[in-house]
C-alpha positions as CSV (number, residue, x, y, z in Angstrom):
1,X,43.4,-56.3,-13.7
2,X,46.6,-55.7,-15.7
3,X,48.0,-52.2,-15.7
4,X,50.1,-50.8,-18.5
5,X,52.3,-48.2,-16.7
6,X,53.2,-44.7,-17.6
7,X,55.7,-44.0,-20.4
8,X,56.0,-47.6,-21.5
9,X,55.8,-48.7,-25.1
10,X,54.1,-52.0,-25.4
11,X,55.3,-54.0,-28.4
12,X,52.5,-56.6,-27.9
13,X,49.3,-56.4,-25.9
14,X,47.6,-59.7,-26.0
15,X,44.5,-60.4,-24.0
16,X,44.3,-64.0,-22.8
17,X,41.2,-66.2,-22.7
18,X,40.9,-65.8,-18.9
19,X,42.1,-62.4,-18.0
20,X,42.0,-61.0,-14.5
21,X,40.2,-57.9,-15.8
22,X,40.6,-55.1,-18.4
23,X,43.9,-53.7,-19.4
24,X,44.2,-50.3,-17.7
25,X,46.3,-47.8,-19.6
26,X,47.7,-44.7,-17.8
27,X,49.0,-41.4,-19.2
28,X,51.5,-41.1,-22.1
29,X,51.4,-44.7,-23.3
30,X,51.6,-46.1,-26.8
31,X,50.0,-49.5,-27.1
32,X,50.9,-51.5,-30.2
33,X,48.8,-54.6,-30.9
34,X,51.3,-56.6,-33.0
35,X,49.2,-59.7,-33.7
36,X,45.6,-60.8,-34.0
37,X,43.5,-61.2,-30.8
38,X,40.5,-63.4,-30.0
39,X,38.3,-62.0,-27.2
40,X,36.1,-64.6,-25.4
41,X,35.0,-62.6,-22.4
42,X,33.2,-59.2,-22.0
43,X,35.9,-58.0,-19.6
44,X,38.6,-58.2,-22.3
45,X,39.1,-54.6,-23.3
46,X,41.3,-51.5,-22.7
47,X,40.5,-49.0,-20.0
48,X,42.0,-45.6,-20.3
49,X,42.4,-43.7,-17.1
50,X,44.4,-40.6,-18.2
51,X,45.4,-38.5,-21.2
52,X,47.7,-38.8,-24.2
53,X,47.2,-42.4,-25.0
54,X,47.6,-44.1,-28.4
55,X,46.4,-47.6,-29.4
56,X,47.7,-48.8,-32.7
57,X,46.3,-52.1,-34.0
58,X,48.6,-52.2,-37.0
59,X,45.7,-53.5,-39.1
60,X,45.5,-56.7,-37.1
61,X,42.1,-58.4,-36.8
62,X,40.5,-58.6,-33.4
63,X,37.9,-61.3,-33.3
64,X,35.0,-61.0,-30.8
65,X,33.8,-64.4,-29.8
66,X,31.4,-63.5,-26.9
67,X,27.9,-62.1,-26.8
68,X,27.1,-58.6,-25.6
69,X,30.6,-57.2,-26.0
70,X,30.8,-53.6,-24.7
71,X,33.6,-52.4,-27.0
72,X,37.3,-52.6,-27.3
73,X,38.3,-49.3,-25.5
74,X,36.7,-47.5,-22.6
75,X,37.4,-43.8,-22.0
76,X,34.8,-42.3,-19.7
77,X,31.6,-43.7,-18.1
78,X,28.3,-42.4,-16.8
79,X,30.0,-40.8,-13.7
80,X,33.1,-39.2,-15.0
81,X,34.8,-38.2,-18.2
82,X,37.9,-40.0,-19.5
83,X,41.3,-38.7,-20.6
84,X,42.1,-36.1,-23.3
85,X,43.9,-36.7,-26.6
86,X,43.1,-40.4,-27.0
87,X,44.2,-41.8,-30.4
88,X,43.0,-45.1,-31.8
89,X,44.0,-46.3,-35.2
90,X,44.4,-49.2,-37.6
91,X,42.1,-51.8,-35.9
92,X,39.9,-54.3,-37.7
93,X,37.1,-55.6,-35.4
94,X,35.4,-58.8,-36.6
95,X,32.4,-60.7,-35.2
96,X,30.6,-63.1,-37.4
97,X,28.0,-64.5,-35.0
98,X,28.3,-62.6,-31.7
99,X,26.6,-59.4,-30.9
100,X,27.6,-55.9,-29.6
101,X,26.1,-54.9,-26.2
102,X,23.2,-52.5,-26.3
103,X,24.5,-48.9,-26.4
104,X,28.0,-50.1,-27.1
105,X,30.4,-49.4,-29.9
106,X,32.7,-52.0,-31.5
107,X,35.8,-49.8,-31.1
108,X,34.8,-47.3,-28.5
109,X,32.4,-48.0,-25.6
110,X,29.5,-46.0,-24.4
111,X,30.3,-42.5,-22.9
112,X,33.6,-42.3,-24.9
113,X,35.0,-38.8,-25.0
114,X,37.9,-36.8,-26.6
115,X,38.8,-39.7,-28.9
116,X,40.3,-39.5,-32.4
117,X,39.8,-42.7,-34.3
118,X,41.1,-43.4,-37.8
119,X,41.3,-46.4,-40.2
120,X,39.2,-48.6,-38.0
121,X,36.4,-50.9,-39.0
122,X,33.8,-53.4,-37.8
123,X,31.6,-56.0,-39.5
124,X,29.4,-57.1,-36.6
125,X,25.7,-56.4,-36.0
126,X,25.2,-53.0,-34.4
127,X,22.7,-53.4,-31.6
128,X,20.0,-50.8,-30.5
129,X,21.5,-47.3,-29.8
130,X,25.0,-48.6,-30.5
131,X,27.6,-47.6,-33.2
132,X,29.9,-49.3,-35.6
133,X,32.8,-47.4,-34.1
134,X,31.5,-45.3,-31.2
135,X,28.8,-46.3,-28.7
136,X,26.0,-44.2,-27.3
137,X,26.5,-40.8,-25.7
138,X,30.0,-40.1,-26.9
139,X,31.3,-36.6,-26.7
140,X,33.8,-34.5,-28.7
141,X,35.1,-37.3,-30.8
142,X,36.3,-37.6,-34.4
143,X,36.2,-40.6,-36.8
144,X,38.3,-40.4,-40.0
145,X,38.5,-43.1,-42.6
146,X,36.4,-45.6,-40.7
147,X,33.6,-47.9,-41.9
148,X,31.2,-50.5,-40.8
149,X,29.5,-53.3,-42.8
150,X,27.1,-54.8,-40.1
151,X,23.4,-54.3,-40.0
152,X,22.5,-51.0,-38.2
153,X,19.7,-51.7,-35.7
154,X,17.0,-49.3,-34.4
155,X,18.3,-46.0,-33.1
156,X,21.9,-46.9,-33.9
157,X,24.4,-45.5,-36.3
158,X,27.0,-46.9,-38.8
159,X,29.8,-44.9,-37.1
160,X,28.3,-43.2,-34.1
161,X,25.6,-44.5,-31.7
162,X,22.6,-42.5,-30.4
163,X,22.8,-39.2,-28.5
164,X,26.4,-38.4,-29.5
165,X,27.4,-34.8,-28.9
166,X,29.8,-32.5,-30.8
167,X,31.3,-35.2,-32.9
168,X,32.6,-35.3,-36.5
169,X,33.0,-38.0,-39.2
170,X,35.2,-37.5,-42.2
171,X,35.5,-39.9,-45.2
172,X,33.6,-42.7,-43.5
173,X,31.0,-45.1,-44.8
174,X,28.6,-47.8,-43.9
175,X,27.0,-50.6,-46.0
176,X,24.5,-52.2,-43.5
177,X,20.7,-51.9,-43.7
178,X,19.6,-48.9,-41.7
179,X,16.7,-49.8,-39.3
180,X,13.9,-47.6,-37.9
181,X,15.1,-44.2,-36.6
182,X,18.8,-45.1,-37.2
183,X,21.4,-43.3,-39.4
184,X,24.0,-44.5,-41.8
185,X,26.7,-42.5,-40.0
186,X,25.1,-40.9,-36.9
187,X,22.5,-42.6,-34.8
188,X,19.3,-41.3,-33.2
189,X,19.2,-37.9,-31.4
190,X,22.5,-36.5,-32.5
191,X,23.4,-33.5,-30.3
192,X,20.3,-33.9,-28.1
193,X,20.8,-33.4,-24.4
194,X,17.4,-33.8,-22.9
195,X,14.9,-36.0,-21.1
196,X,13.1,-38.1,-23.6
197,X,10.0,-39.8,-22.2
198,X,11.1,-42.3,-19.6
199,X,14.6,-42.5,-21.1
200,X,16.9,-39.9,-19.5
201,X,20.2,-39.1,-21.1
202,X,22.9,-39.0,-18.5
203,X,25.0,-35.8,-18.7
204,X,28.3,-36.8,-17.2
205,X,30.6,-34.6,-15.1
206,X,32.3,-32.8,-18.1
207,X,28.9,-31.0,-18.7
208,X,29.1,-30.9,-22.5
209,X,28.4,-27.8,-24.4
210,X,26.7,-28.7,-27.6
211,X,28.4,-27.5,-30.8
212,X,27.7,-28.7,-34.3
213,X,28.5,-32.2,-35.6
214,X,29.5,-32.7,-39.2
215,X,29.7,-35.6,-41.6
216,X,32.1,-34.7,-44.4
217,X,32.6,-36.8,-47.5
218,X,30.7,-39.7,-46.0
219,X,28.3,-42.2,-47.6
220,X,26.0,-45.1,-46.9
221,X,24.7,-47.8,-49.2
222,X,22.2,-49.7,-47.1
223,X,18.4,-49.5,-47.5
224,X,16.8,-46.8,-45.3
225,X,14.0,-47.9,-43.0
226,X,11.1,-45.9,-41.5
227,X,12.0,-42.5,-40.0
228,X,15.7,-43.2,-40.7
229,X,18.3,-41.3,-42.5
230,X,21.2,-42.2,-44.9
231,X,23.6,-40.0,-42.9
232,X,21.8,-38.7,-39.7
233,X,19.2,-40.6,-37.7
234,X,15.9,-39.4,-36.2
235,X,15.9,-36.2,-34.0
236,X,19.2,-34.7,-35.2
237,X,19.9,-31.1,-34.3
238,X,22.9,-28.8,-34.9
239,X,24.1,-31.3,-37.5
240,X,25.7,-30.7,-40.9
241,X,26.2,-33.0,-43.9
242,X,28.8,-31.8,-46.4
243,X,29.7,-33.6,-49.6
244,X,27.9,-36.8,-48.7
245,X,25.9,-39.3,-50.7
246,X,23.5,-42.3,-50.1
247,X,22.2,-45.1,-52.2
248,X,19.5,-46.7,-50.0
249,X,15.9,-46.8,-50.9
250,X,13.4,-45.5,-48.4
251,X,10.7,-47.4,-46.5
252,X,7.3,-47.8,-48.0
253,X,5.9,-45.5,-45.4
254,X,7.8,-42.6,-47.1
255,X,9.1,-41.2,-43.8
256,X,12.8,-41.6,-44.4
257,X,15.4,-39.2,-45.7
258,X,18.3,-39.7,-48.0
259,X,20.6,-37.5,-45.8
260,X,18.5,-36.5,-42.8
261,X,15.7,-38.5,-41.0
262,X,12.9,-36.4,-39.6
263,X,15.0,-34.0,-37.5
264,X,13.0,-31.7,-35.3
265,X,14.6,-30.8,-32.0
266,X,13.6,-32.0,-28.6
267,X,15.2,-28.9,-27.0
268,X,13.6,-26.3,-29.2
269,X,11.4,-26.3,-32.3
270,X,14.4,-25.3,-34.5
271,X,16.5,-28.2,-35.6
272,X,19.2,-26.0,-37.3
273,X,20.6,-28.6,-39.7
274,X,22.3,-28.1,-43.0
275,X,23.0,-30.2,-46.1
276,X,25.5,-29.0,-48.7
277,X,26.7,-30.6,-51.9
278,X,24.9,-33.9,-51.2
279,X,23.5,-36.5,-53.5
280,X,21.0,-39.4,-53.0
281,X,19.3,-41.8,-55.4
282,X,16.9,-43.7,-53.1
283,X,13.3,-44.2,-54.2
284,X,10.2,-43.5,-52.0
285,X,12.1,-41.1,-49.8
286,X,10.1,-38.4,-48.0
287,X,10.2,-34.7,-48.4
288,X,12.6,-33.6,-51.1
289,X,14.7,-36.7,-50.7
290,X,17.5,-34.9,-48.8
291,X,15.4,-34.1,-45.8
292,X,12.4,-36.2,-44.6
293,X,9.4,-34.4,-43.4
294,X,9.9,-32.5,-40.1
295,X,7.7,-31.5,-37.2
296,X,6.6,-28.9,-36.5
297,X,8.5,-27.2,-39.4
298,X,11.8,-27.2,-41.3
299,X,12.2,-23.5,-41.5
300,X,15.7,-23.6,-40.0
301,X,17.0,-26.5,-42.1
302,X,19.2,-25.3,-45.0
303,X,20.0,-27.0,-48.2
304,X,22.7,-25.8,-50.6
305,X,23.4,-27.4,-54.0
306,X,21.9,-30.9,-53.3
307,X,20.3,-33.4,-55.6
308,X,17.9,-36.3,-55.0
309,X,17.4,-38.5,-58.0
310,X,14.6,-40.5,-56.3
311,X,14.8,-43.2,-59.0
312,X,17.4,-45.5,-57.6
313,X,19.8,-45.0,-60.5
314,X,23.2,-43.5,-60.0
315,X,24.2,-40.9,-62.6
316,X,27.8,-39.9,-63.0
317,X,27.1,-36.5,-64.5
318,X,24.8,-35.5,-61.7
319,X,27.1,-36.9,-59.0
320,X,30.0,-35.0,-60.5
321,X,28.0,-31.7,-60.5
322,X,26.8,-32.0,-56.9
323,X,29.6,-33.8,-55.0
324,X,32.9,-32.0,-54.4
325,X,36.4,-33.3,-55.0
326,X,36.2,-35.9,-57.8
327,X,39.8,-37.1,-58.3
328,X,40.8,-35.7,-55.0
329,X,38.3,-37.0,-52.4
330,X,36.3,-39.3,-54.6
331,X,37.4,-41.7,-57.3
332,X,35.2,-42.9,-60.2
333,X,36.3,-46.5,-60.4
334,X,34.9,-47.1,-63.9
335,X,35.5,-44.2,-66.3
336,X,33.3,-45.7,-69.0
337,X,30.2,-46.3,-67.0
338,X,27.3,-44.0,-66.0
339,X,26.1,-46.0,-63.0
340,X,29.0,-46.8,-60.7
341,X,29.0,-45.0,-57.3
342,X,32.1,-43.2,-56.3
343,X,34.6,-44.6,-53.7
344,X,36.9,-42.7,-51.3
345,X,40.5,-42.3,-52.4
346,X,41.8,-42.1,-48.8
347,X,41.4,-45.9,-48.3
348,X,44.8,-46.6,-49.9
349,X,46.8,-49.1,-47.9
350,X,49.7,-50.6,-49.9
351,X,48.6,-53.7,-51.8
352,X,52.1,-55.1,-52.3
353,X,55.3,-55.4,-50.3
354,X,57.1,-53.7,-53.1
355,X,54.7,-52.0,-55.6
356,X,57.4,-51.3,-58.2
357,X,58.9,-53.5,-60.8
358,X,61.2,-53.4,-63.9
359,X,60.9,-56.0,-66.6
360,X,62.9,-56.8,-69.7
361,X,61.4,-60.0,-71.0
362,X,58.1,-60.6,-72.9
363,X,56.6,-62.7,-70.0
364,X,56.9,-61.7,-66.4
365,X,54.9,-61.7,-63.1
366,X,54.8,-59.6,-60.0
367,X,54.8,-60.9,-56.4
368,X,51.5,-61.8,-54.7
369,X,49.4,-59.1,-53.1
370,X,49.6,-58.8,-49.3
371,X,45.8,-58.4,-48.6
372,X,42.9,-60.8,-48.8
373,X,40.9,-61.2,-52.0
374,X,39.4,-59.8,-54.2
375,X,41.7,-57.9,-56.6
376,X,40.8,-56.0,-59.8
377,X,42.7,-53.7,-62.2
378,X,40.7,-50.4,-62.6
379,X,42.8,-48.8,-65.3
380,X,46.4,-48.5,-66.6
381,X,47.8,-45.0,-67.2
382,X,44.3,-43.6,-66.8
383,X,42.9,-45.7,-69.6
384,X,41.2,-49.1,-70.1
385,X,43.4,-52.0,-69.1
386,X,45.4,-53.4,-72.1
387,X,45.3,-57.1,-72.7
388,X,49.0,-57.3,-72.1
389,X,48.5,-56.7,-68.3
390,X,46.2,-58.9,-66.2
391,X,45.7,-59.8,-62.5
392,X,44.9,-62.9,-60.5
393,X,41.7,-61.9,-58.5
394,X,42.5,-64.2,-55.6
395,X,46.3,-63.7,-55.1
396,X,46.7,-60.3,-56.7
397,X,49.6,-61.5,-58.9
398,X,50.1,-59.3,-62.0
399,X,51.0,-60.9,-65.3
400,X,52.9,-59.0,-68.0
401,X,52.8,-60.4,-71.6
402,X,54.7,-58.5,-74.2
403,X,54.3,-55.1,-72.5
404,X,55.6,-52.4,-74.7
405,X,58.6,-50.4,-73.6
406,X,57.4,-47.6,-71.2
407,X,56.2,-46.7,-67.8
408,X,52.8,-47.8,-66.5
409,X,50.8,-46.8,-63.5
410,X,48.4,-49.7,-62.8
411,X,45.5,-48.7,-60.5
412,X,44.3,-51.6,-58.5
413,X,41.4,-52.1,-56.0
414,X,41.3,-54.8,-53.3
415,X,38.3,-55.6,-51.2
416,X,34.9,-57.4,-51.1
417,X,33.0,-57.1,-54.3
418,X,29.3,-57.6,-54.6
419,X,27.2,-57.3,-57.7
420,X,24.0,-55.2,-57.2
421,X,21.2,-54.0,-59.4
422,X,19.6,-50.6,-59.4
423,X,15.9,-49.9,-60.1
424,X,16.7,-49.6,-63.8
425,X,18.0,-53.2,-64.0
426,X,21.6,-51.9,-64.4
427,X,24.2,-53.9,-62.5
428,X,27.4,-52.6,-60.9
429,X,30.0,-53.8,-58.4
430,X,29.6,-52.5,-54.8
431,X,32.9,-52.6,-52.9
432,X,33.3,-52.7,-49.2
433,X,36.5,-53.0,-47.1
434,X,38.4,-51.7,-50.1
435,X,41.8,-50.2,-50.7
436,X,42.9,-48.5,-53.9
437,X,46.5,-48.1,-54.8
438,X,49.0,-48.1,-57.7
439,X,51.5,-50.6,-58.9
440,X,54.3,-49.0,-60.9
441,X,55.8,-50.9,-63.8
442,X,58.8,-50.0,-66.1
443,X,59.1,-52.2,-69.1
444,X,62.2,-52.4,-71.4
445,X,60.9,-55.2,-73.5
446,X,61.3,-54.7,-77.2
447,X,60.5,-57.1,-80.0
448,X,63.5,-58.2,-82.1
449,X,63.4,-56.8,-85.6
450,X,63.4,-59.2,-88.6
451,X,66.4,-58.9,-90.9
452,X,66.9,-60.3,-94.4
453,X,70.1,-62.1,-93.6
454,X,69.6,-65.3,-91.7
455,X,73.0,-64.9,-89.9
456,X,71.9,-61.5,-88.5
457,X,68.5,-63.0,-87.5
458,X,70.2,-65.8,-85.7
459,X,72.4,-63.3,-83.8
460,X,69.4,-61.2,-82.8
461,X,67.5,-64.3,-81.5
462,X,70.6,-65.4,-79.5
463,X,71.0,-61.9,-78.1
464,X,67.4,-61.8,-76.9
465,X,67.5,-65.2,-75.3
466,X,70.6,-64.2,-73.4
467,X,69.0,-61.0,-72.1
468,X,65.8,-62.7,-71.1
469,X,67.3,-65.7,-69.3
470,X,68.3,-64.0,-66.0
471,X,65.3,-61.6,-66.1
472,X,62.8,-64.5,-66.5
473,X,64.3,-66.5,-63.6
474,X,64.2,-63.5,-61.3
475,X,60.6,-62.7,-62.3
476,X,59.4,-66.2,-61.6
477,X,61.0,-66.2,-58.2
478,X,59.3,-63.0,-57.3
479,X,55.8,-64.5,-57.7
480,X,56.4,-67.2,-55.1
481,X,56.0,-64.8,-52.1
482,X,55.3,-61.1,-51.5
483,X,58.3,-60.8,-49.2
484,X,60.8,-61.5,-52.0
485,X,59.4,-58.9,-54.4
486,X,61.9,-56.2,-53.5
487,X,64.8,-58.4,-54.8
488,X,63.0,-60.0,-57.7
489,X,65.1,-58.1,-60.3
490,X,68.8,-57.7,-60.3
491,X,68.4,-54.3,-62.0
492,X,65.9,-53.0,-59.4
493,X,66.8,-53.5,-55.7
494,X,64.9,-50.7,-53.9
495,X,61.2,-50.2,-53.1
496,X,62.0,-46.6,-52.4
497,X,63.0,-45.6,-55.9
498,X,59.7,-44.0,-56.7
499,X,61.5,-41.3,-58.6
500,X,61.6,-43.6,-61.5
501,X,57.9,-43.3,-62.0
502,X,55.4,-40.5,-62.3
503,X,52.2,-40.6,-60.2
C-alpha cells in the first residue's frame, strides 16, 4: 500500500501495473494526475482516510482494463464514513470492453460521502445499482458538469447509483439506454433508507438524515425502459427536478416516466417529489409524461410549468417556454432549426491553445484544435457561418478566405456527433462529450481598389504583395501545431489580449 502523506502536493500520481495496494491519501493533500493512467487491477484506486482532499485529473484519460472495477476513489465504506470536503475534478474515465463492479461508480465507489465532483465523465457500462459517477448508497454529495455515455443497467443511474441520499446534480447529462427501474441521472430508490424485501440497505455510522435531492438543468437522451425515469429511477422520494429535459421514448408497457419513474415511497405513502420547468418528448410514456403512474397515489407529487410532447419531436418554441435560462444555462446550437435539442453552455473547455488571431491577408489559417474530433462551426457573430470562414472537422483548423475587415466571434463545438431521427422522420445531430467555445478573429484584410492609371494599379498591387508576404508566412506556420499559435503573427503576441474582442 502506498501512502500519500499530509500536506504534500503530488505532481504525478501514477498507478503501476502491479501495485502493492491502493493509494491512501491523508488530510490536506492535493493530488494532481499529470498523465494518462491504465488500470489493470481492481486494487488500483485512491483511498481517502481524512478530510480536505483534492484530486485533479487535469482532463487526462484513465483507462480501465480490468473487469469488475469498483471505482477510482473510495471515501467511506459499509462500516464508517469517509472524510469531509473531498473534491474530485477533471477526470475522464474510459472503459471500452471492461465492466464496472456491481454497486460501484466509475469515479466514486459505493458508500461515498461528502464528495464534490465536477467536470468528470465515464463511457463504460454501468452495472446493476451502480452509477456513471457515484456508486450505490452515496451520501451528501454533489455532481456538477458531469456526464456518462455508457448503457445504464437495471436499478442504476447515469450519474448516481441506487439508494443515494441527500445528493444533488447540476448541469449533468447521460446518453445511455436506461434499463428497467433505472434513471438517467439518479438510480433506483433515491433517498430511501429502509429494508426492501431481502435486500437491506446498510445505514453506516454517520446515520444520515434524509433531506431533498435535486437535479438542476440536467438531461438524458437514452430510451427509457419499463418502470424507469429519464431523470429519477423507480421509488424516488423527497426528490426534485428543476429545469430538466429528456428525449427517450418509453417502454411499450407504458410504465415509464419522462422525468420520474413510478415513485411511491417505501417509508410512507407520500413520495413528496416535485417537477418544475421540465420538458420531455418521449412517446408511450405513462401518466402525464412527466410522472409515471404512482402507487398508491400521487397526491403529494407537484408539477409546475412542465410540458410533455409525447410525440418524440423536439419543438424549440415549447422548449423555450418551459425550460429556464436559454442563452445562459442552455444553448440552441442551430438557430434556424425547430428540432435540435439544447446543449449545456457550461461544458466550455478551451478548444485552441490560443483562441485569438489577427489576419491581414486574403488567405490564412489558424492553429489546430487541441481536443479530439469532431469540430463544427455553429455560427459567426450570432449568424449563419459565412463562406469565407470554414473549419477542418478532424483537426479543427480554421481557414479564412477573403474575410472582410472586422471582428468575428466564431462559436465552435467539439465532441462526438451522431445523426438521429425523431418520430417525425426529422434528423438532427446529437452531441456527446462536447465542449462549446469561441475563437476570436480580427481581420484587417481589404481588397485593393482598381484605378484608371496602370501605374497607380501597379503600385497598389506591389503594396499589397509586400504587406501580405510576412503575414502569409506566419499564418502558415501557425497551422503546423497548436503550440505555436500564440506566436503565429508578428502583430499579435499574446493570448491574453482579449480586450481586443467583444464577447
